[in-house]
VOGU-3710 file (C-alpha; in Angstrom, 3 decimals, decimal comma):
1> mkryisyifi> 63,918/109,735/167,578  65,099/109,031/163,862  66,963/105,663/163,347  69,432/106,157/160,379  71,092/103,653/158,415  74,720/103,982/159,890  73,428/102,894/163,114  71,857/99,966/161,937  74,331/98,499/159,855  77,753/99,306/161,490
11> vsvtlcffsc> 78,062/98,656/165,187  81,558/100,749/165,465  81,900/103,687/162,481  83,288/106,720/164,608  81,927/107,889/168,207  78,651/109,414/166,519  77,311/106,539/165,284  76,991/104,828/168,637  75,112/107,919/169,674  71,573/106,881/168,804
21> ldenpkdqld> 70,569/108,375/172,098  72,071/112,032/171,409  72,131/114,295/168,433  75,003/115,990/169,696  77,536/113,523/170,990  80,211/115,655/172,978  83,277/113,962/171,680  82,243/114,214/168,145  84,766/116,540/166,472  84,106/120,083/165,706
31> qeaiynnadn> 83,371/119,749/161,918  84,561/124,083/161,563  88,081/122,919/162,571  88,950/119,654/160,202  87,036/120,999/157,266  88,233/124,511/157,223  89,873/124,645/153,942  90,135/122,645/150,556  93,227/120,752/151,971  91,533/119,712/155,216
41> iyknavasly> 88,339/118,946/153,380  90,358/116,165/151,118  92,498/115,077/153,651  89,242/114,066/156,308  86,733/113,608/154,114  88,224/111,841/150,814  92,136/110,626/151,931  90,592/109,121/155,261  88,545/106,594/153,169  91,747/104,939/151,794
51> nhigsnqese> 93,082/104,110/155,553  90,381/101,179/155,350  91,031/99,792/151,914  93,902/97,311/153,700  93,529/96,526/157,799  95,100/95,026/160,739  92,183/94,118/161,963  90,244/90,769/161,676  87,877/90,350/158,662  88,328/94,036/157,435
61> glqgtcrgiy> 90,489/95,138/154,572  90,079/93,936/151,041  93,402/91,873/151,570  95,745/90,901/153,917  93,953/90,125/157,118  92,150/86,865/158,168  88,461/86,091/158,115  87,128/88,363/155,648  86,765/89,089/152,203  90,106/87,213/150,910
71> dyntlttdea> 89,446/83,728/152,994  85,768/83,641/151,665  86,984/84,171/148,110  89,961/81,987/148,296  89,170/78,967/151,227  86,036/78,197/149,607  87,554/76,901/146,256  89,658/74,500/145,075  92,758/76,656/145,080  93,671/76,636/149,026
81> mnpirggdwy> 92,376/74,968/152,359  92,882/75,606/156,186  93,192/71,642/156,931  92,647/70,625/160,605  95,983/69,730/161,959  95,421/67,622/165,162  94,834/70,142/167,587  95,515/73,119/165,345  93,042/74,438/163,016  89,868/72,949/163,809
91> dgglwenmyq> 88,137/76,678/165,250  84,649/75,224/166,077  84,627/73,694/161,996  85,353/77,604/160,914  87,487/76,550/157,981  86,090/72,817/157,295  82,708/74,302/156,819  84,473/77,399/154,654  86,214/74,489/152,367  82,718/72,584/152,292
101> hkwsandvyl> 80,591/75,977/151,577  78,852/74,949/155,234  78,281/78,408/156,169  74,895/80,195/157,344  73,331/83,336/157,955  74,456/83,162/161,593  78,091/83,152/160,860  80,156/85,533/162,544  82,536/86,541/160,234  80,252/87,049/157,339
111> ynvwkylfkv> 78,622/89,731/159,520  81,737/91,180/160,317  82,111/91,787/156,278  79,082/93,078/156,042  79,199/95,563/158,469  83,173/96,406/157,399  82,011/96,581/153,721  78,668/98,868/154,539  80,981/100,718/157,223  82,879/102,054/154,314
121> ivlsnqslsv> 80,022/102,660/152,068  78,525/104,828/155,135  81,657/106,693/155,592  81,412/107,573/151,718  78,197/108,794/152,026  79,272/110,981/155,199  81,837/112,688/152,894  79,752/113,196/150,509  77,613/115,461/152,798  80,707/116,981/154,107
131> idshksllta> 81,861/118,361/150,433  78,667/119,134/149,502  78,136/121,204/152,794  81,561/123,108/152,587  81,377/123,610/149,006  81,659/127,501/149,549  85,211/126,543/150,304  86,177/124,456/147,291  86,439/125,623/143,690  83,739/124,064/141,330
141> eqtrnftaev> 86,598/121,563/139,992  87,588/120,664/143,329  83,999/119,972/144,721  83,732/117,829/141,063  86,987/115,680/141,896  86,717/115,222/145,418  82,814/113,761/144,977  83,646/111,773/142,224  86,574/110,291/143,801  84,722/109,583/146,951
151> ravralfyyy> 81,806/107,816/144,434  84,239/105,695/143,241  85,312/104,422/146,300  81,937/103,866/147,456  81,303/101,760/144,151  84,333/99,972/145,146  82,729/98,502/148,392  79,418/98,055/146,808  80,952/95,830/144,098  82,550/93,585/147,009
161> amdmfgrvpi> 79,433/94,043/148,627  77,195/93,018/145,896  79,730/90,110/144,957  79,381/88,305/147,990  75,950/88,744/149,101  73,881/89,567/146,129  71,022/91,601/147,103  72,171/94,520/149,446  70,611/98,040/149,971  71,594/100,877/147,790
171> vtsydvelkh> 72,291/103,659/150,333  73,394/107,040/148,408  72,486/109,439/151,589  74,640/109,908/154,687  70,952/109,936/156,927  68,627/107,507/155,475  65,879/106,721/157,623  65,700/102,992/158,321  61,954/103,057/157,245  63,522/104,313/153,906
181> vvqsersevf> 66,061/101,475/153,597  65,035/98,388/150,774  66,880/95,826/149,564  67,955/96,284/145,691  68,018/92,941/143,035  71,630/92,287/142,342  70,881/93,891/138,543  69,767/97,037/140,159  73,126/97,291/142,597  75,128/96,429/139,038
191> kfiidelqdv> 73,537/98,620/136,887  74,496/101,228/139,861  78,277/100,696/140,271  78,643/100,644/136,034  76,645/103,733/136,454  78,523/105,403/139,339  81,976/104,359/137,625  81,341/105,503/134,190  79,976/108,806/135,439  83,226/109,710/137,581
201> aplladkhsn> 85,692/107,865/135,636  86,411/111,235/133,252  86,872/112,891/136,209  89,672/110,959/137,786  93,290/111,658/137,438  94,852/109,428/134,498  97,825/108,384/136,559  98,939/105,141/138,185  97,862/104,692/141,392  100,672/101,863/142,157
211> kegnyygrit> 103,185/104,128/142,287  104,722/106,582/145,068  103,275/110,116/144,764  100,178/112,152/144,938  98,365/109,373/143,452  99,757/106,399/145,522  97,025/104,213/146,524  94,162/106,069/144,891  91,264/104,998/142,814  92,682/106,734/139,145
221> rpvvnfllak> 90,996/106,306/135,689  92,985/103,001/135,319  91,737/101,700/138,564  88,419/102,369/137,385  88,701/100,999/133,995  90,128/97,582/135,233  86,703/97,414/137,529  84,603/97,848/134,557  85,856/95,537/132,660  85,908/92,939/135,606
231> lalnaeiyad> 82,297/94,053/135,870  81,081/93,044/132,133  83,150/90,210/132,527  80,870/88,717/135,213  77,574/90,600/133,845  75,849/87,032/133,684  76,408/86,436/136,972  75,892/89,755/138,218  72,726/90,804/136,018  71,001/87,777/137,003
241> dnwtdgkqld> 68,579/88,120/139,570  67,163/84,418/140,353  70,490/82,310/140,519  68,955/79,142/141,294  66,731/78,786/138,532  68,730/76,889/136,591  68,739/79,646/133,756  71,445/81,505/132,403  71,997/84,560/130,843  74,155/85,678/127,599
251> gkniyftvng> 76,482/88,077/128,011  76,135/88,370/124,583  72,642/89,812/125,126  73,748/92,042/127,804  74,207/95,831/126,538  75,979/98,621/128,034  76,977/101,995/126,472  80,853/102,691/126,111  81,799/106,080/124,967  78,654/106,721/123,474
261> ekknawetci> 78,468/103,059/121,924  76,276/100,206/122,192  78,290/97,080/123,437  77,509/93,768/124,717  79,070/92,560/128,148  82,423/91,148/126,256  82,840/93,961/123,790  82,488/95,911/126,929  85,069/94,185/128,865  87,378/94,607/125,914
271> wyceqlkqqd> 87,562/97,899/125,321  87,959/98,624/129,029  91,229/96,155/128,948  92,293/97,728/125,711  92,100/101,339/127,770  94,959/99,919/130,319  96,513/99,357/127,226  96,784/102,629/125,948  97,645/103,769/130,068  100,883/102,310/129,662
281> yelesdyasn> 100,263/98,994/131,372  102,485/96,089/130,141  103,689/92,659/132,291  106,824/93,355/133,511  109,547/90,908/132,265  109,784/89,322/135,780  106,840/87,770/137,101  108,090/87,678/140,675  109,164/91,673/140,916  104,978/92,367/141,176
291> favhnenske> 104,944/90,940/144,699  109,125/92,101/145,563  109,402/93,776/149,285  109,465/97,280/146,869  107,098/96,987/144,069  106,088/100,287/143,736  107,518/100,684/140,640  105,902/97,783/138,424  104,487/98,851/134,850  101,681/95,808/135,718
301> niftipldkn> 100,474/96,700/138,804  97,179/98,403/138,691  95,518/99,178/142,193  97,557/98,017/145,626  97,130/98,653/149,083  100,159/100,330/150,160  102,103/98,759/153,208  105,204/100,347/155,014  106,055/99,431/158,380  107,017/102,411/159,622
311> lylneyhylf> 103,948/104,352/158,103  100,977/102,111/158,079  99,177/100,013/159,812  98,037/97,692/157,050  99,309/94,206/157,330  99,729/91,107/155,441  99,161/87,644/157,068  99,146/85,153/154,639  102,607/84,175/154,749  102,682/84,473/158,538
321> rsrhykhgga> 99,513/82,065/158,270  101,073/79,582/156,280  104,151/78,377/156,800  105,556/75,983/159,074  106,655/76,863/162,815  110,102/76,193/162,521  110,379/78,128/159,003  108,638/81,225/160,353  111,258/81,010/163,177  114,074/80,803/160,675
331> yggssengts> 113,278/84,183/159,728  113,496/85,238/163,136  109,759/85,237/163,645  106,926/83,139/164,076  104,271/81,405/162,115  101,099/79,566/162,308  101,427/76,446/159,957  97,960/76,247/158,670  97,316/77,658/154,607  98,168/74,945/152,366
341> atvstvkafg> 97,516/74,961/148,440  95,173/71,851/147,288  96,023/68,931/145,590  94,552/69,826/142,853  96,126/73,300/142,438  99,584/71,939/142,650  98,771/69,097/140,051  97,550/72,106/137,737  100,923/73,497/138,400  102,484/70,011/137,048
351> ygtnhvdnrf> 103,895/68,871/140,787  105,537/65,668/140,401  105,837/65,604/136,751  108,328/67,186/134,309  106,617/69,553/132,995  106,332/72,190/136,186  105,078/75,463/135,560  107,945/78,202/136,019  105,703/80,060/138,535  105,521/77,257/141,270
361> hinfyadtvy> 108,514/77,720/142,830  107,426/81,143/142,962  104,242/81,377/144,277  104,696/78,113/146,629  106,679/76,439/149,278  107,479/72,787/148,812  109,439/69,742/149,598  112,455/70,629/151,065  113,033/73,776/152,610  115,899/76,118/152,413
371> vdnkkiyldn> 116,451/79,888/154,268  119,889/81,595/153,642  120,942/78,356/152,090  120,529/76,167/154,968  118,019/73,108/156,110  115,271/74,221/158,468  115,028/71,045/161,224  111,962/69,860/163,025  112,083/69,586/166,772  112,902/65,144/165,679
381> gkplvymple> 115,795/66,719/163,847  114,506/65,658/160,625  114,875/68,426/157,973  111,323/70,403/157,397  110,008/69,011/154,166  106,369/70,362/152,929  104,363/67,450/151,103  102,372/68,965/148,983  100,534/65,625/147,400  99,698/64,651/151,520
391> lklnlsyspy> 97,037/67,142/152,084  94,112/66,347/153,345  90,863/68,371/155,003  91,558/66,642/158,188  94,802/65,716/158,793  94,416/64,373/162,348  95,322/61,247/162,117  97,986/61,706/159,003  101,905/60,974/159,645  101,992/64,733/158,117
401> kqtagarvgk> 99,870/66,653/159,764  102,224/69,214/160,495  103,929/68,934/157,010  101,322/68,487/154,450  100,338/70,880/151,774  102,765/73,288/149,591  102,392/76,735/151,296  101,651/80,398/150,232  104,882/82,135/148,620  104,708/84,428/145,747
411> yevdrtaysd> 105,482/87,664/148,111  108,648/88,263/148,589  110,074/87,838/152,137  110,711/91,034/154,107  114,062/90,211/156,445  113,267/93,652/158,042  109,213/92,824/158,681  107,928/93,478/161,949  105,464/91,626/163,629  106,353/87,787/163,179
421> gkqvdndivl> 106,706/88,674/159,417  102,857/90,455/159,036  103,892/93,875/158,750  105,909/94,286/155,581  106,575/96,509/152,690  105,392/94,905/150,016  102,347/96,297/148,855  99,516/94,188/148,338  98,299/93,424/144,742  94,718/94,098/144,510
431> fryadallme> 94,583/94,333/140,452  97,225/93,785/137,922  97,705/94,202/133,832  98,485/90,374/133,589  94,435/89,684/134,821  93,119/92,821/132,130  95,342/90,043/129,502  93,280/86,986/130,493  89,796/89,246/130,885  90,441/90,253/127,416
441> aeakirnngn> 91,316/86,525/125,939  88,147/84,939/127,687  85,856/87,394/126,400  87,393/87,555/123,261  86,621/84,015/123,189  83,321/84,286/124,864  82,243/86,608/121,837  83,640/84,062/119,197  86,667/85,680/118,756  90,346/84,644/119,213
451> gaaelnavrd> 92,143/85,449/122,587  95,542/83,614/121,592  97,443/86,631/122,071  96,611/88,156/125,392  96,619/84,570/126,899  99,932/83,231/125,119  101,259/86,715/126,371  100,753/86,010/129,919  102,627/82,375/129,302  105,501/83,837/127,242
461> rvgmphvean> 106,535/85,954/130,162  106,942/83,138/132,536  108,779/80,967/129,886  105,564/78,535/129,196  104,749/76,978/125,823  101,521/78,425/123,869  97,938/76,693/124,409  95,045/76,815/122,404  92,805/79,842/123,628  89,448/78,053/124,770
471> ldnilkerll> 87,916/78,381/128,449  89,372/75,671/129,967  93,020/76,833/129,131  91,821/80,448/130,280  90,568/78,975/133,705  93,697/77,109/134,226  95,381/79,999/133,418  93,958/82,144/135,843  94,648/79,667/138,510  98,559/79,430/137,269
481> elvwegwrrq> 98,839/83,002/137,221  96,777/84,527/139,739  97,000/81,926/142,593  96,842/83,610/146,056  95,181/87,160/144,743  91,539/86,333/145,929  89,943/86,023/142,438  89,646/82,111/142,616  85,560/81,964/143,933  84,486/84,546/140,969
491> dlirfgkytk> 86,471/82,694/138,444  84,720/79,378/139,523  80,915/80,757/139,423  81,470/82,529/136,497  82,748/79,180/134,631  80,077/77,441/136,284  82,173/74,991/138,384  82,095/76,430/141,946  79,208/74,193/143,033  80,438/71,304/141,432
501> aydqrtpidn> 82,753/68,701/142,924  86,302/69,434/142,923  89,759/68,599/144,773  88,317/66,904/148,219  84,951/68,720/147,995  81,399/66,976/147,185  78,601/69,719/146,745  76,189/70,066/149,548  72,082/69,275/149,852  70,465/71,224/147,201
511> ehtgfttvfp> 73,364/73,212/145,860  73,160/72,217/142,620  70,403/75,134/142,747  73,256/77,712/142,560  72,544/79,000/145,974  75,969/79,244/147,281  77,294/81,480/144,620  76,265/84,261/146,922  76,459/84,418/150,846  73,566/84,509/152,931
521> ipqkcldlnk> 72,473/87,761/154,579  73,356/88,197/157,895  70,739/86,897/160,442  71,701/90,052/162,931  71,105/92,246/159,650  67,207/90,610/159,472  66,541/90,916/162,588  67,383/94,687/162,950  65,399/95,643/159,298  62,497/93,517/158,699
531> klkqnsgye> 62,302/94,878/154,918  65,934/92,771/154,098  65,013/88,832/152,571  67,128/86,511/153,018  68,617/84,683/150,186  67,198/81,870/148,088  68,217/78,462/149,546  69,535/79,917/153,158  65,578/80,560/154,567
//
């Protein structure tokens, strides 16, 4: 009996993946019934993959749920934390360890993230096999286009796997035997993703994915252009196979072929950002409108997770998780009184000064809280007042243990939401044009150019004064503009600050080597496949 990668890396994908002991499981769907024409092939082999971009299941979804990709990219940084509030939020040390970078290969949630990412990769490989085996029912153009879209989905998930775990197996066939599954160097995975995306981009629709219609929520050419820009911007990190040797690659000496021309990493990033300008993306005049209950018509959002409480199971948990219990109750539901912005974050916004950034009160709940112009009262009869500067990692002995910390805002509250505010109609924003402008500004500066126009366009939109275009201001602006959008870990790593002391965190032993810039390969995966080797620093 052959053992396949689909059985090794995934605990639950579909019923057929469970069936290691049966080559023909009885409850497997009849392929001839579900792949009997072009429309059904697209629905069941391509469109079905998008069911996994968002989720309502813990550790799954690119954003929206908890203990998954978003948390490991946000709550491990200087942006935010889930503090211990007496008897709440200890959870076996999970959140404290996350903030302090004290995770391990036995971290069950990292294992769940790995399973989720490779589940979708394997499903993508299965879809490619289906398309190929049923191409007699498709035109040549349909075969090319269906295949291109699936490869783009697979590349997206490989991007997240590479970013988080560094050295992962590249598997492009549905029925690869375990003995042929080997670990690839990070630079190989990086090149594979770049090559895949560049290859399929011309075959994808040049449409705005965030808008309702035939391409809503799908990976289109602009989505790929954004992702290629993001990959190029992080080329110094992703092309480095030894991230613990203290040697830094130089993006000026990392080259790509783009549109038939040789360009360095920074030039490549700039080129793809410029494509987005030509594809009619622009900043919305109202920053908050990108996160409104009905944000499908944003001119700025590039890739979103569609949410509609009456149509999709996808959920957005972060408002629910963050707000005080009474705050959630004022909206007719509940909340978990958890996630808060760090003290360094609110200070970056100018909180407590006469120069508060205009985005502060959109992105956070702070001070006295009002709902429908009415104060919210605690059980002791006092008004609910969030205390942004009183936040500590452990609030157990603080008089502010229930109220310390500015809370997650950003997304407009959907007053018709279900499930205590988790099932909402605001689409979750993954890729946004403001990010592309900041990427272009950064790439220009790193390439000895001037990124002032792009940087200050972002500031102009929110009525903030111009600043000098330098790397320090770029990193700060990325926090101000993109807070709560899941980019902070990647940004800190690129700027060399992720392993340093910040806010209330001090580096752990040997962190100066940079080993925590990738997560450990889950021990269960190492046990299943002896060819996989642990990342340096976690042995």
